[in-house]
N, C-alpha and C positions, 0 to 999 in steps of 0.2 A: 331503130335499132334496127341491126343483124344478126343473125344466130349466134355468131359466134360474142357479140357483147353481151347478147340478151342472157338475164341472169335465170332464167329460167331453167337455159340448155348448158348454163357454164359448165357442170361436173361430166356432160358429157361431148361437149367440144363443137356443141350443133345441135340443130333440130334435127332430131329421127323422121324417118320417112312415116314409119307406122310404130303404134305400138301395140301389142298381142296381149291379153292376159287369158286365164286361163280360171274355170270355173272353179273346181272342185279338183283338187290334189293329193292332199295331204289326209290321211289314215286320221290324224285325231278329229278332224274337221268332219270328215267320210261319217264319223263315228254320231259323232255329235248331232248332223242334219242327221242318218237316219238311210243314209241312201249312198251307197257307193256304185260311182258309173263303173262300166266294162273298159271305155277308153273316154281320153280327155276332150276337153269341148270349149270353144273359144268366143272369147269379142275382140271388139276393138276400142282403142281410147283414143281422141284426137292427142297429139302433139301439143295444142294447145293448154291441157290439161297438166302438164307439167311443174313443176313448182322445187326452189330450191330449199335445203335445208336451212331452216329459221322461219319459214315462211307462214303467212296465215293462211287457214280456212277458213271461208262464209257459210253460215248457217243459213237457208233462205230463211226469208219472213214464212212464217205459216208452215214449218215444216218440223217436225219431231224428231225422224230416226236418223240422222249422221253418223255412219259405223266406219270406222278402221278396220282397216287390214295392214298386218303386218306382211309382206314380202320380200321373198328374194328376187331382185332384177337381174335379166341375164343381158350385155349389150352384143348383138352381133358384130365381131368383125372383119368376115372374110361373105361375101355373097354364098348362101345354101340352097341349093334345089338337089330334089331329089338323093340327102343323103342318108347314109345309114344312121344307123345308133352307136354303130362304134366309132363312124368317125364324126359325130353331129358335135362334139365339145370341140374338137379343135377349129369351130367354125364361131366361138366364143371369145372375144375379144376380153369380156370383163364383168366384173360380180359387183353390185352394188345394193345395198337399200333400199324398199320403196313402200309406201304408205297406197293402199288402194282403195281410198276413200268412197263410199258408196250412200244414195241419199235413199233410203228403203221407200220413201214417201212419193215415188216415183217407178217403182220396180212395176207395178203393176200396169203403170200407162208405157213402160217400156216393150212388153211382152217380152222376156228375156235379151232384147237387145240390149241395153245397159247403156243407150246413148247419151236419155238427159241423168240418172239416176249416177251412172258412172264418169260421166262428161265432162264434170263443169271445171270452169276454171280452178286451179291449186288442188284440182282433184287426184292428182298423181304428185304428188312429194318421190322428189330419189334423189340416194346421195350420204351425206357429204362428202365420199369420197370411192373411188376405186379398187375393186382388189382384179387383181392379174391373175386370170382363169388358168394360165399355163400353171399358175404357182399354187393351185389348190385343187385337195379331190373332189370332186361335184356330190360326191355320196356323203361328205362329211361337214356342209356347211353349217352352222347354226345361225337358228334366226331369233331374235325377241325383240319383244314387244314390252313397251313404259307408257302406263298413263298417268300421268302426273306424280310423278317418279315410282309407283306401283308393279312390277312384273305383270302383266299380265299374258305373255306368249310365249314361248319357251320350246322350242322342236328345233329338230336337224331334218336336213335330207333325206336321211334314212329312213323319216316316216312317212316320204313323197309314196302313192300308190303306182305314178308313174316319174319316172327318171326324170330328169333337166335334159338331158340328150337325148330321151324318146320323145320329149316335148319337142323339141329343137326339130328331130326327125320328123313327125309326124305335121309338124308346121309345111316343111319344106317338099312335105307333097303337094300340098294345096298351094304354094304360088313361093315368089323368091324371096327367103328373107336376106333383107340386104343392110349393107354395111352401116352400122347406127341406127339397125332401130333395136325398140327393148321388145324384151321378154316378160313379163309377171307372170311370176310361177304358183300362184296359188296361197292361200292362207292357213296357216294352223288352226286348230281350237283355238279359244279365248278370244276371236273380235267381238266384238261390244258395241254399243250407243256411244258417244260422249258428245256434250254440251257446251257451250260456250262457255269456256275459261278454261277449256281443260287443255292439256300437252300431252301429245302424243309425240314419243320416241322411238325410232326402230334403228337395229344394229344385227348387222351380220357379218358372224368371225368363222374364221378359215384358219385354228390353229392360234399363230401368233399374230396374223393377220387381220385388220379390220378396216370396217366402211365406217368408225365412229358412230354415233347415234343423228339419228334423220331427223329434225324437229321439227314439230307442227304446230302452231297453235290453234285452237278453235275463236270462230268469234263470231258474234250473231250479226247477221243482216237487217236492215230495214227494208229492203226491194221484197217484193210477193210476188207471185206468178199473176198474169193477166188471163182470164176467163177469158176473154176477149178474143185473144189471142191461139191457147192453145188447152190441154189436158192441165187439171188442176191435181198439187198431192193429195193423198187420200193413204190411209192407211189403213190396217183392222188386226186382229189378233194373232194371224197366220206373218205378218211382215213385223209384227214389233216382236214375238219366238224369234222369227227368222235373225232380224239387227243384233235382239239382246245376247241371242246366241241358244238362248230355249225361253219356252213358254215361264216355266217357274222363274227365270230371272228377269225375264217382263212383268209378272206379275209385283215381282220383289220390288222394282223400277216405277212399278204405278203404286203401289201401296206406300214410299219412302214421298212421291210428291202428292197423292190423295186423288190420284186421277184414277180411271176406270180402265181395263183392259177387255177383259172378260163379262159375257154376258150372260153366261152359262151355254151356250151355245159352240157345239163343236165348229174350230176356225176354221174350215172348208165352208160352214154354211152361212158365214157373216158376209155381206155385201162391201165392195168397196167402193166406197160413198162415190156420186159422180159431184156430188159440187165440194166446193172447199168445203176442211175439217174447218177452217176459221173464219169468222169478219172481223176485214182488217180495219179498221176506222181511221180516216183519214183528218182524225181530229189535233187536231198540235196539243203537245205535252205541255199543261198550265206552266205560267211565266212565276217565277221565282218573288214571292210575296213579302218574304221577312229579310230584314236587313239584318246582321250581326246583332244589333244594339237590341234592334225590337225584339228577333228572339231571344237576346236575354232579357229582356224584361219580362216576356211572357211567361218565360222557364222562372222569373220568384214570386209568379202570382196563384193562389190556388182556383180551380176550375169554380168553387164557389163566390168569388171575388166578381170574377169573371161574368159569372151570371147574374148575379148583380146589375152588375154594370149596364149590360144588355137588356137585362126586365127594364131600366131607368127609359129606355132608350125602345121600346116596344118592343122587343125581342125575345117573342117566350118561349116562341117551339125552336129553340136553337140544341138543345143537347140529344148527346145520340144515347137515348133511354135502355136497359135493359142488358148493358155490355160493363162484365167487370174484368180487373187487369187479371193474368195468370199469374202475375207475380205480385203479388203484393209489394205497394209502398212504389208500384212500376211510375212513374212521369215522364210526360212526355210532350214536346210542341216543334209544329211544322206543319205544311202545306199538303191539301189535298191532292192523291191520284185517286182517279177511283175506278172500282169493276166493279159490273154488274150479271149477277146472275137471275136466269127467268125457270119459272117453273119446270122441274124434270118432263120431256116427254121423248117417246125412245126415238123419234125420227131425228129430232132435233138436236140430240146430243150425240147420234151418228156422223150427224152433217155438221156441229158444233163444238165436241166433247174431247175430239180426239186433238193431235198434229202442234201447232204450237198457241196454240188455244188462247183465248183473252185472256183467262187465269193465270197462263203459261207468261204472254204477254206483259200484263203487269208488271209481274216481277220482276221482268226480266229489263223494265223501264224505268222501274222505279227513279227516282235521283235521292244522291244525298239530302237529309231535311226534309225529304216528302214522305207523306202518313197512307201507306195503301190504306181507302176505305172501300169494304164491302158489301156493295146488298144484297141481303139474302134471305128479306124478304120475313127477318124472323125467327126463320127457322131452322129450328137447330136439331134436323133429324138424322146429316149426316155434317162433316168436315170437310170447310172451306178452302182450308192448307191445314200441310201436315210441316213436319219438321225440315224438308229438300228447301221448300219454298219461303220459311221463315230463315233458314240458312242464305239463299239468295237475295233475300232483302235486305238482310244483315250486313251481309258482304257490300250490296250497292249502297250500304251508307243512309239507306230509308230508316225515317227516324221513330215509327213505331206502324203496326199494323192493328187495325179496327173491323171486328167484324160484328153483324149480327145476327149471325150463325155459329156454328157450330165449329171446333178444331180438333182436329185427329192426333193422333199422339200428342196430346198437353203438355205432358211432364217435358218431353225432348221439345218442343218446343219451345216451353217455357226455358228451358235450359240452353237455347242460343243466346240468350241475352238482349233482342231487342225485345222492346215492348209489346205489347199485346195483348188488344182489349177483346174480345169474346162475352158472345152470349150463353157459353157453355163449351163441354167437350163432350164429342161424340166420337167412338169409332168406325164408322162407316164411312165410305167413300166417297167422292164429289157427288159420281151418277145417280145418286140413290135420292136425290132430291132437286140438285140443281143443275143448268144447262150455264153452261160460263158462255156468257153472249156478245159485251163488249165491254172497253175503255175509256178514261178520260170525259164522259158522260156526265152528267146530273144523275145523281142516285139518290134514292131513300135508304138511309141506313139506319134505324135504330127509335124512326117515327118521326127522324127528319130529312132536311131535303140537305145534301152535299155538292155544292159543285168544284171542280177541277180549281186549286188554287184557293178554296177558301182555309182556313186557319182553325189549326185543331189543335186543344190543349185540352190534355187526359193526365188524370190521377185519381188517390183513391175515392174520388166521389164523382169519377161518371169524367165522359168525354162532353166537351162544348165543342162546337162548330162560330168562329167569328168572320162575318163579311170582313173579305183585306182591308176594304176602303176603311173604314172605321177601327182598325186594332187596333193603331198609334192612340186615339183615342180612349179607347178603354181601356187600353192596359194603362196608361199614366193617370186615369181617374181611378182605375182598382189601386193601384200604388198608394196613388194616395189617400184613401178608403182606408189600406189595410194598416196603414202608419196611425191613422186616427183613432181606429178601431183597437192596435195594441196599446195606442196609451190610455182611451177607455178602459181594456182591462187591468191595466196598470192601476186607475184608482180602484175599480172594482176590489181586483186586490187588497190594498192596501185598507179597504174597509169601509167604504163608499157605498151608500147605498144604490141601485139602479136605477130609480126615478129620478128623470130631470137627468140623468149624464147617459142613461144611451135609451133615446138618441138624446143628444145634447140639447138643453135647453140653452137662453142667450147666455145665460151667467157663462153655463159651462163652457160654450163654444169661446166667450170671452177669454176666459181662462188658457182654455186649449191654445188658440191662436199665440196668447200672449207666450205660454213656453213654448211652443213649437218657432217660433217667430215669425208667425203669419202676417 
């Protein structure tokens, strides 16, 4: 594929020689950051980072802080070298919308160069249309950004610290701006973090002229970075505050997810972990164990009946004890997807608690009809999930969440609509008692072992675990027993004494089999 047909470069008509981006240029952004530069500063982005409108951007596995930055992009029309600010705008051919995505998890690794944090494939969407620079006032361009339809950035070039012409002139002092080069002119206040599933749109307007909306969808990547090759992602409170836009926004985000971003230390005192903030397991997701027919049969049998049948087969330690539904009347059937927490330790939480940690990976990976089973060692002194994670599981079609730990924001979690069985509610965040450690391994939850792929059924009596290999046998026997018990109940209700009927003696058994056609 040549440059003229590559969809990444369609709006430009070809691959640009270079992309230059401004670090900080809007007064609103500078005020938000608490620093106002005396002169513009820059970094380069590779042309391979360009993407067209409608494309996807992948957040790598093991990362947390992918942030958007709606920007105005300038496309150079004529070479510019040592041009004055008065002449600089004449070298600009067109204006378009851009999104200068950045992965804050890699900022410390880059030490200001932004090579990895902003150079990834798809990190510079551009388009969808160009506006002729000759037809606009460069001091009166409007920039807007939406996330999932909500307006989050709205500013104009009147709010720039450095005018667009000054930026072009300044760059031309240092190297030749060539035809087709792109300049990203900085972002206003409102830049923040986006997560898989979010849709970001950027639009530039000049009076009646418009670029249209540049649309990008965030997706979750499956591949993580290799420590044997290079440095790994890591975040601290400083990076979280910068990515979210403020320390308050970062703290609010942590509260919603049940994560921890603050330890009481000043941000500058917090180290950037040298190890990966997550432990990525190679374990394969459990295979589906339930056919629609088997799932339907299990949904018609109470947990108590299943417990009786498992007991007959020598399985007594198969109940998840001490958990109760947040919403009375909740019931579920599904296969296990597991998450394990280990006891809190400060150094381990520093290395495993941030980023796309095991907790977040579990909720991002759970599939339709699966149950997230959380090993929290019966420790209810902090939450093991909150409403955002419950929403994520619900959106992915999970059947339920079971934890022998606490739930934060319990009322909000209950309102999500997904069955949640928990040992209790607690307002504290995850890092008070737990470190998210690994997923898709055998876990101990509520006194029993749960393996990925085990069949779980929950109702008002509790949650029971059924080995998948005998699920069909157990549920068929339970259904037969339920029919028998219903017949016995009808006899008792009509006035018959229990003796000889429950359990049935030979006489009653013969009568039952005669009436039900066995």
